[in-house]
Structures are given as C-alpha cells and as structure tokens.
C-alpha positions as a Markdown table, in Angstrom:
| # | Residue | x | y | z |
|---|---|---|---|---|
| 1 | Met | -18.7 | -50.0 | 33.2 |
| 2 | Pro | -19.6 | -46.9 | 35.6 |
| 3 | His | -20.1 | -43.6 | 33.9 |
| 4 | Ala | -18.9 | -40.3 | 35.2 |
| 5 | Pro | -21.7 | -38.2 | 36.9 |
| 6 | Leu | -23.3 | -35.7 | 34.6 |
| 7 | Asn | -22.5 | -32.9 | 37.1 |
| 8 | Thr | -18.8 | -33.8 | 37.1 |
| 9 | Met | -18.6 | -33.8 | 33.3 |
| 10 | Ser | -20.4 | -30.5 | 33.0 |
| 11 | Ala | -18.0 | -28.9 | 35.6 |
| 12 | Ala | -15.3 | -29.3 | 33.1 |
| 13 | Val | -14.8 | -25.9 | 31.4 |
| 14 | Val | -12.7 | -25.4 | 28.3 |
| 15 | Met | -10.6 | -22.2 | 28.8 |
| 16 | Pro | -10.5 | -20.0 | 25.8 |
| 17 | Pro | -7.0 | -19.6 | 24.1 |
| 18 | Thr | -4.9 | -16.7 | 25.4 |
| 19 | Val | -5.2 | -13.7 | 23.1 |
| 20 | Pro | -1.8 | -12.0 | 22.5 |
| 21 | Leu | -1.9 | -8.4 | 23.4 |
| 22 | Arg | 0.5 | -7.3 | 20.6 |
| 23 | Asp | 0.4 | -8.4 | 16.9 |
| 24 | Pro | 2.7 | -11.2 | 16.5 |
| 25 | Ala | 3.7 | -10.0 | 13.1 |
| 26 | Trp | 4.4 | -6.7 | 14.1 |
| 27 | Arg | 8.2 | -6.6 | 13.5 |
| 28 | Thr | 7.6 | -8.0 | 9.9 |
| 29 | Arg | 5.1 | -5.3 | 9.3 |
| 30 | Leu | 7.3 | -2.6 | 10.7 |
| 31 | Phe | 10.2 | -3.8 | 8.5 |
| 32 | Trp | 8.2 | -3.8 | 5.3 |
| 33 | Ala | 6.7 | -0.4 | 6.2 |
| 34 | Leu | 10.1 | 1.1 | 6.8 |
| 35 | Ala | 11.6 | -0.7 | 3.7 |
| 36 | Gly | 8.7 | 1.1 | 1.6 |
| 37 | Leu | 9.5 | 4.2 | 3.1 |
| 38 | Ala | 13.3 | 3.8 | 2.1 |
| 39 | Met | 12.4 | 3.0 | -1.6 |
| 40 | Leu | 10.0 | 5.9 | -1.8 |
| 41 | Trp | 12.5 | 8.4 | -0.4 |
| 42 | Pro | 14.9 | 8.4 | -3.5 |
| 43 | Met | 11.9 | 8.2 | -5.8 |
| 44 | Gly | 10.5 | 11.5 | -4.4 |
| 45 | Asn | 13.9 | 13.0 | -4.8 |
| 46 | Leu | 14.1 | 11.9 | -8.2 |
| 47 | Thr | 10.6 | 13.4 | -9.2 |
| 48 | Glu | 11.5 | 16.5 | -6.9 |
| 49 | Phe | 8.5 | 16.0 | -5.0 |
| 50 | Lys | 8.6 | 18.9 | -2.4 |
| 51 | Pro | 4.9 | 19.3 | -0.9 |
| 52 | Trp | 6.4 | 21.7 | 1.7 |
| 53 | Leu | 6.8 | 24.2 | -0.9 |
| 54 | Leu | 3.0 | 24.8 | -0.9 |
| 55 | Ala | 3.1 | 26.0 | 2.7 |
| 56 | Glu | 5.5 | 29.0 | 1.7 |
| 57 | Pro | 3.6 | 32.5 | 1.9 |
| 58 | Gly | 1.9 | 33.4 | -1.3 |
| 59 | Ala | 2.5 | 30.1 | -3.0 |
| 60 | Leu | -1.2 | 29.1 | -3.4 |
| 61 | Thr | -2.6 | 32.5 | -3.9 |
| 62 | Pro | -2.8 | 32.4 | -7.7 |
| 63 | Ala | -4.3 | 28.9 | -7.6 |
| 64 | Leu | -6.8 | 30.0 | -5.1 |
| 65 | His | -7.7 | 33.2 | -7.1 |
| 66 | Phe | -8.3 | 31.0 | -10.1 |
| 67 | Val | -10.5 | 28.4 | -8.2 |
| 68 | Gly | -12.5 | 31.3 | -6.8 |
| 69 | Ser | -13.3 | 32.4 | -10.2 |
| 70 | Phe | -15.2 | 29.2 | -10.7 |
| 71 | Phe | -18.1 | 30.4 | -8.8 |
| 72 | Pro | -20.6 | 30.9 | -10.1 |
| 73 | Pro | -20.4 | 28.7 | -13.2 |
| 74 | Arg | -21.4 | 30.3 | -16.5 |
| 75 | Thr | -24.9 | 29.4 | -17.3 |
| 76 | Asp | -26.0 | 31.7 | -20.1 |
| 77 | Ala | -28.0 | 30.4 | -23.1 |
| 78 | Asp | -25.0 | 30.9 | -25.7 |
| 79 | Phe | -22.5 | 29.2 | -23.6 |
| 80 | Leu | -24.8 | 26.3 | -22.5 |
| 81 | Thr | -25.6 | 25.7 | -26.3 |
| 82 | Leu | -22.1 | 25.5 | -27.2 |
| 83 | Leu | -21.3 | 23.3 | -24.1 |
| 84 | Leu | -24.2 | 20.9 | -25.1 |
| 85 | Gln | -22.8 | 20.5 | -28.7 |
| 86 | Glu | -19.3 | 19.9 | -27.5 |
| 87 | Thr | -20.6 | 17.4 | -24.9 |
| 88 | Trp | -22.4 | 15.4 | -27.7 |
| 89 | Arg | -19.3 | 15.6 | -29.6 |
| 90 | Thr | -17.2 | 14.2 | -26.8 |
| 91 | Val | -19.6 | 11.3 | -26.2 |
| 92 | Ala | -19.8 | 10.5 | -29.6 |
| 93 | Met | -16.0 | 10.5 | -29.9 |
| 94 | Ala | -15.8 | 8.1 | -26.9 |
| 95 | Thr | -18.4 | 6.0 | -28.2 |
| 96 | Ala | -17.1 | 5.6 | -31.6 |
| 97 | Gly | -13.4 | 5.0 | -30.3 |
| 98 | Leu | -14.6 | 2.4 | -27.9 |
| 99 | Thr | -16.9 | 0.6 | -30.7 |
| 100 | Leu | -13.9 | 0.2 | -32.9 |
| 101 | Ala | -11.7 | -0.9 | -30.0 |
| 102 | Leu | -14.2 | -3.6 | -29.3 |
| 103 | Leu | -14.2 | -4.7 | -33.0 |
| 104 | Leu | -10.4 | -5.1 | -32.7 |
| 105 | Ala | -10.2 | -6.5 | -29.0 |
| 106 | Ile | -12.8 | -9.3 | -29.0 |
| 107 | Pro | -11.3 | -11.4 | -31.7 |
| 108 | Leu | -7.7 | -10.6 | -30.3 |
| 109 | Ser | -8.8 | -11.6 | -26.8 |
| 110 | Leu | -10.4 | -14.9 | -28.2 |
| 111 | Leu | -7.4 | -15.8 | -29.9 |
| 112 | Ser | -5.0 | -15.1 | -26.7 |
| 113 | Val | -7.2 | -17.2 | -24.5 |
| 114 | Arg | -5.7 | -20.5 | -23.6 |
| 115 | Val | -9.0 | -22.1 | -22.5 |
| 116 | Leu | -10.4 | -22.0 | -26.1 |
| 117 | Ser | -7.3 | -23.9 | -27.6 |
| 118 | Leu | -8.1 | -27.4 | -28.4 |
| 119 | Ser | -4.6 | -28.5 | -28.2 |
| 120 | Ser | -4.4 | -27.5 | -24.8 |
| 121 | Leu | -7.1 | -30.0 | -23.8 |
| 122 | Ala | -4.4 | -32.7 | -23.8 |
| 123 | Gly | -2.1 | -30.8 | -21.6 |
| 124 | Ser | 0.6 | -28.4 | -23.1 |
| 125 | Met | -0.3 | -26.3 | -25.9 |
| 126 | Ala | 1.1 | -27.0 | -29.5 |
| 127 | Leu | 3.8 | -25.2 | -31.0 |
| 128 | Gly | 1.6 | -23.3 | -33.6 |
| 129 | Pro | -1.2 | -22.3 | -31.4 |
| 130 | Gly | 1.4 | -21.2 | -28.6 |
| 131 | Val | 3.3 | -19.1 | -31.0 |
| 132 | Leu | 0.0 | -17.5 | -32.3 |
| 133 | Arg | -1.2 | -16.8 | -28.7 |
| 134 | Gln | 2.0 | -15.2 | -27.7 |
| 135 | Gly | 2.2 | -12.9 | -30.7 |
| 136 | Val | -1.3 | -11.8 | -30.2 |
| 137 | Arg | -0.3 | -10.9 | -26.5 |
| 138 | Trp | 2.6 | -9.0 | -27.8 |
| 139 | Leu | 0.3 | -7.1 | -30.0 |
| 140 | Leu | -2.0 | -6.3 | -27.4 |
| 141 | Leu | 0.9 | -5.2 | -25.2 |
| 142 | Val | 2.3 | -2.8 | -28.0 |
| 143 | Leu | -1.3 | -1.2 | -28.5 |
| 144 | Arg | -1.9 | -0.2 | -24.8 |
| 145 | Ser | 1.7 | 0.7 | -24.1 |
| 146 | Val | 1.5 | 3.6 | -26.3 |
| 147 | Pro | -0.6 | 6.4 | -24.9 |
| 148 | Glu | -3.7 | 7.7 | -26.8 |
| 149 | Leu | -2.4 | 11.1 | -26.5 |
| 150 | Val | 0.7 | 9.9 | -28.7 |
| 151 | Trp | -1.6 | 8.2 | -31.0 |
| 152 | Ala | -3.7 | 11.4 | -31.3 |
| 153 | Leu | -0.6 | 13.3 | -32.2 |
| 154 | Val | 0.2 | 11.0 | -34.9 |
| 155 | Phe | -3.3 | 11.0 | -36.5 |
| 156 | Val | -3.5 | 14.8 | -36.4 |
| 157 | Arg | -0.5 | 14.7 | -38.7 |
| 158 | Val | -2.4 | 12.2 | -41.0 |
| 159 | Val | -6.1 | 13.1 | -40.7 |
| 160 | Gly | -5.8 | 16.7 | -39.7 |
| 161 | Leu | -7.6 | 18.4 | -36.6 |
| 162 | Gly | -10.9 | 17.1 | -35.5 |
| 163 | Pro | -12.6 | 14.3 | -33.4 |
| 164 | Thr | -11.4 | 11.6 | -36.1 |
| 165 | Ser | -7.8 | 11.7 | -34.8 |
| 166 | Gly | -9.5 | 11.2 | -31.1 |
| 167 | Val | -11.5 | 8.3 | -32.4 |
| 168 | Leu | -8.7 | 6.4 | -33.9 |
| 169 | Ala | -6.5 | 7.1 | -30.8 |
| 170 | Ile | -8.9 | 5.9 | -28.5 |
| 171 | Ala | -9.7 | 2.7 | -30.6 |
| 172 | Leu | -5.9 | 1.6 | -30.6 |
| 173 | Thr | -5.3 | 2.1 | -27.2 |
| 174 | Tyr | -8.3 | 0.8 | -25.7 |
| 175 | Ser | -8.1 | -2.3 | -28.2 |
| 176 | Gly | -5.1 | -3.4 | -26.3 |
| 177 | Met | -6.5 | -2.7 | -22.8 |
| 178 | Leu | -9.8 | -4.3 | -23.4 |
| 179 | Gly | -8.4 | -7.3 | -25.1 |
| 180 | Lys | -5.9 | -8.0 | -22.3 |
| 181 | Val | -8.4 | -7.7 | -19.5 |
| 182 | Tyr | -10.9 | -9.8 | -21.5 |
| 183 | Ala | -8.6 | -12.5 | -21.8 |
| 184 | Asp | -7.7 | -12.4 | -18.2 |
| 185 | Ile | -11.3 | -12.5 | -17.2 |
| 186 | Leu | -12.1 | -15.4 | -19.4 |
| 187 | Glu | -9.1 | -17.3 | -18.2 |
| 188 | Ser | -9.8 | -16.7 | -14.6 |
| 189 | Gly | -13.3 | -18.1 | -14.5 |
| 190 | Asp | -14.5 | -21.7 | -14.2 |
| 191 | Thr | -13.4 | -23.6 | -17.3 |
| 192 | His | -15.1 | -26.9 | -16.7 |
| 193 | Ala | -18.0 | -26.2 | -18.8 |
| 194 | Thr | -16.0 | -24.9 | -21.7 |
| 195 | His | -13.6 | -28.0 | -21.7 |
| 196 | Ser | -16.7 | -30.3 | -21.6 |
| 197 | Leu | -18.3 | -28.7 | -24.5 |
| 198 | Met | -15.0 | -28.7 | -26.5 |
| 199 | Arg | -14.3 | -32.4 | -25.6 |
| 200 | Asn | -17.9 | -33.3 | -26.9 |
| 201 | Gly | -17.3 | -31.7 | -30.3 |
| 202 | Ala | -18.3 | -28.2 | -29.9 |
| 203 | Gly | -16.3 | -25.5 | -31.6 |
| 204 | Arg | -14.3 | -22.7 | -30.2 |
| 205 | Leu | -17.2 | -20.0 | -30.7 |
| 206 | Gln | -19.7 | -22.4 | -29.4 |
| 207 | Ala | -17.9 | -23.0 | -26.3 |
| 208 | Phe | -17.1 | -19.3 | -25.9 |
| 209 | Phe | -21.0 | -18.5 | -26.2 |
| 210 | Tyr | -22.4 | -21.3 | -24.0 |
| 211 | Gly | -19.5 | -21.9 | -21.6 |
| 212 | Leu | -17.3 | -18.9 | -21.0 |
| 213 | Leu | -19.6 | -15.9 | -21.8 |
| 214 | Pro | -22.6 | -16.7 | -19.5 |
| 215 | Gln | -20.5 | -16.7 | -16.4 |
| 216 | Asn | -18.4 | -13.9 | -17.1 |
| 217 | Ala | -20.8 | -11.5 | -18.9 |
| 218 | Ala | -21.5 | -9.3 | -15.9 |
| 219 | Glu | -17.8 | -8.6 | -15.2 |
| 220 | Leu | -17.0 | -8.0 | -19.0 |
| 221 | Thr | -20.0 | -5.6 | -19.3 |
| 222 | Ser | -19.0 | -3.8 | -16.0 |
| 223 | Tyr | -15.4 | -3.4 | -17.3 |
| 224 | Thr | -16.6 | -2.3 | -20.9 |
| 225 | Val | -18.8 | 0.4 | -19.4 |
| 226 | Tyr | -15.8 | 1.5 | -17.2 |
| 227 | Arg | -13.6 | 1.7 | -20.2 |
| 228 | Trp | -16.4 | 3.9 | -21.9 |
| 229 | Glu | -16.1 | 6.1 | -18.9 |
| 230 | Cys | -12.3 | 6.3 | -19.2 |
| 231 | Ala | -12.7 | 7.1 | -22.9 |
| 232 | Ile | -14.9 | 10.1 | -22.2 |
| 233 | Arg | -12.1 | 11.4 | -19.9 |
| 234 | Ser | -9.5 | 10.7 | -22.4 |
| 235 | Ser | -11.3 | 12.6 | -25.1 |
| 236 | Ala | -11.1 | 15.7 | -22.8 |
| 237 | Val | -7.3 | 15.3 | -22.7 |
| 238 | Leu | -7.2 | 14.6 | -26.5 |
| 239 | Gly | -9.2 | 17.8 | -27.0 |
| 240 | Phe | -6.0 | 19.7 | -25.9 |
| 241 | Val | -4.0 | 18.5 | -29.0 |
| 242 | Gly | -6.8 | 19.6 | -31.3 |
| 243 | Ala | -9.3 | 16.6 | -31.4 |
| 244 | Gly | -12.4 | 18.7 | -30.6 |
| 245 | Gly | -15.0 | 18.2 | -27.8 |
| 246 | Leu | -15.0 | 19.3 | -24.3 |
| 247 | Gly | -11.2 | 19.2 | -24.0 |
| 248 | Gln | -10.6 | 21.7 | -26.8 |
| 249 | Leu | -13.4 | 23.9 | -25.3 |
| 250 | Met | -11.5 | 23.6 | -21.7 |
| 251 | Asp | -8.4 | 24.4 | -23.2 |
| 252 | Ser | -9.5 | 27.7 | -24.7 |
| 253 | Ser | -11.3 | 28.5 | -21.3 |
| 254 | Met | -8.1 | 27.7 | -19.5 |
| 255 | Lys | -5.9 | 29.7 | -21.6 |
| 256 | Met | -8.4 | 32.8 | -21.2 |
| 257 | Phe | -8.4 | 32.1 | -17.3 |
| 258 | Asn | -12.2 | 31.8 | -17.6 |
| 259 | Gly | -12.8 | 29.9 | -14.5 |
| 260 | Ser | -16.7 | 30.0 | -14.8 |
| 261 | Glu | -16.5 | 28.2 | -18.1 |
| 262 | Val | -14.1 | 25.6 | -16.5 |
| 263 | Ala | -16.5 | 25.3 | -13.7 |
| 264 | Ser | -19.4 | 24.3 | -16.1 |
| 265 | Ile | -17.3 | 22.2 | -18.1 |
| 266 | Leu | -16.0 | 20.1 | -15.1 |
| 267 | Leu | -19.7 | 19.8 | -13.9 |
| 268 | Val | -20.7 | 18.2 | -17.2 |
| 269 | Phe | -17.7 | 15.8 | -16.8 |
| 270 | Met | -19.0 | 14.9 | -13.4 |
| 271 | Leu | -22.6 | 14.3 | -14.7 |
| 272 | Leu | -21.2 | 12.2 | -17.4 |
| 273 | Val | -19.2 | 9.9 | -15.1 |
| 274 | Trp | -22.2 | 9.5 | -12.7 |
| 275 | Leu | -24.3 | 8.6 | -15.7 |
| 276 | Ala | -21.8 | 5.9 | -16.8 |
| 277 | Asp | -21.7 | 4.7 | -13.3 |
| 278 | Arg | -25.5 | 4.3 | -12.9 |
| 279 | Met | -25.5 | 2.7 | -16.4 |
| 280 | Ser | -23.0 | 0.1 | -15.2 |
| 281 | Ala | -24.9 | -0.7 | -12.0 |
| 282 | Ala | -28.1 | -1.4 | -14.1 |
| 283 | Leu | -26.4 | -3.7 | -16.5 |
| 284 | Arg | -24.7 | -5.8 | -13.7 |
| 285 | Lys | -28.2 | -5.9 | -12.0 |
| 286 | Asn | -29.8 | -7.3 | -15.2 |
| 287 | Leu | -26.9 | -9.7 | -15.9 |
| 288 | Ala | -26.6 | -11.1 | -12.5 |
C-alpha cells in the first residue's frame, strides 16, 4: 500500500485555536460585581460608613497630632522596665490561656471527628455516637460564639481584676476555635490509613496517633502557633477591662494622650507577632 511522502505529511500544519479577544464570562463577572455592590450599599448605609467625611477640613487634624506624638517612642529606663514586666505578663497570660484551651479543645475535637467513629466504618454513624458528636459540635459553637471580651467581663466579676480573668476568657473562647478547626483539619485529610488501622483492631487513640496525627501535624502546629499570636493580641484588648498586661498599660497611656508610650507598646506588639511568625515557620520546617 503506497505511503504518503514524508514531505507531504510534514507540510500539514495544525493551526492553533483562536484565542478570544474578550473574556467569554465577562457578562457573568460584571453581573456578580454589580450585585455585590448593590448588596454592600445598604450595608454601608446601615453602618453609617461615610469615608468622605475624612476629607472635610480639620477632620484629621486631631488624629495627625496624636500620631505625631508617637515620635520618638519613650525609651527611658524606668518605662522600659515597666514595659518588660507587662510584656512578660501578657505573654504569660496568652500562653496560660492557650494551654488551658488546648486541654479542653483536644478531647472535644477528637469526640467530634467522624473519622474516629467505629460505627462510621460501616457507613452511617450510629444514633448514640451521632448525638454525642453533634452535642460536642454545639458546645464548641457556644464557646467560640461568645467573645473573649465578654468572658473577661464575666470573670472580672467572679475573680476580680487581674490576669486570671484574661486567662480564663482566652481559654474558653479559644477552646471553641481550636476544637472546631482541629476537627475540620483532621476530617479533611486522607482517612485511608486511619480506617485501615481501625478495621484491623486498633483503638481510636492508636488510629489518631499513627494515622491522623502524622499527616496533619504541620498544619495543626501552624494553626496553634497562629492562635497563640492571636491570644497575645487578645490579651491586649482584655487589658482594657482590667485583665492587666500591655493592654492595661496602653489604656492608661491612651487616656493620658501619651503617644510616645503608645508607640513603644505598639513596637513591642510588632516584635511579639514577628517572633510568633518565625516560630511557626521553624516548626513547620521541622515537621515537614
């Protein structure tokens, strides 16, 4: 059977597909952009969001004067000693609160994870474990729904002013956050190893430590360090209601319009956040 000449076959050139000059979905994108603006407009009116007021003459003058007082930051020995003490108190408050939150969040997250349910291996979860899992989910929802500031106001009435109320407030709110996210992380990973261990007679804790934890350790650690960073920032807010730490020091400086002290406190917060970020990166690198 005769074959086509090689030069004839090579002469056939496949033309590239025609690239449209316009985005084919531009109408859909434009529609949803306009719909989003239409929904944001009443929200802006409801919140009385009027950024054009900043352009009025003299509107920013008090704020600029206060910001101008930030420089130079206060660096005398007496204030730096006090700042160091309150920084240590803030870090201790955040660390103690997060530790208590972990003690509550870890068992609650394991109880709410469907992957570790023996009855779910056969398909649908049994009624008893299903009710327990849903109840734990609702408990985590309640804990994280109440802001730590509200918990702090409650505990200030119970234990009085001081870091104890801040520690308890962070513990309760962050236990709900950590438990919920831990459960989501554990359920979103590969469950084949965990189910294999449980089908071959392993217990729930064994399946967790040898199946779920190794593949999710880096993500769990990263989120935990991030929450520790958030707890440091929360402790500053709690200081405004009498929980002590840098927040209470900043509250007194703000009331006295002492911008140099506020600037020094903000620089310390930036340093703490940077250290938390470096710690998170180092832990992820070691666990990768």
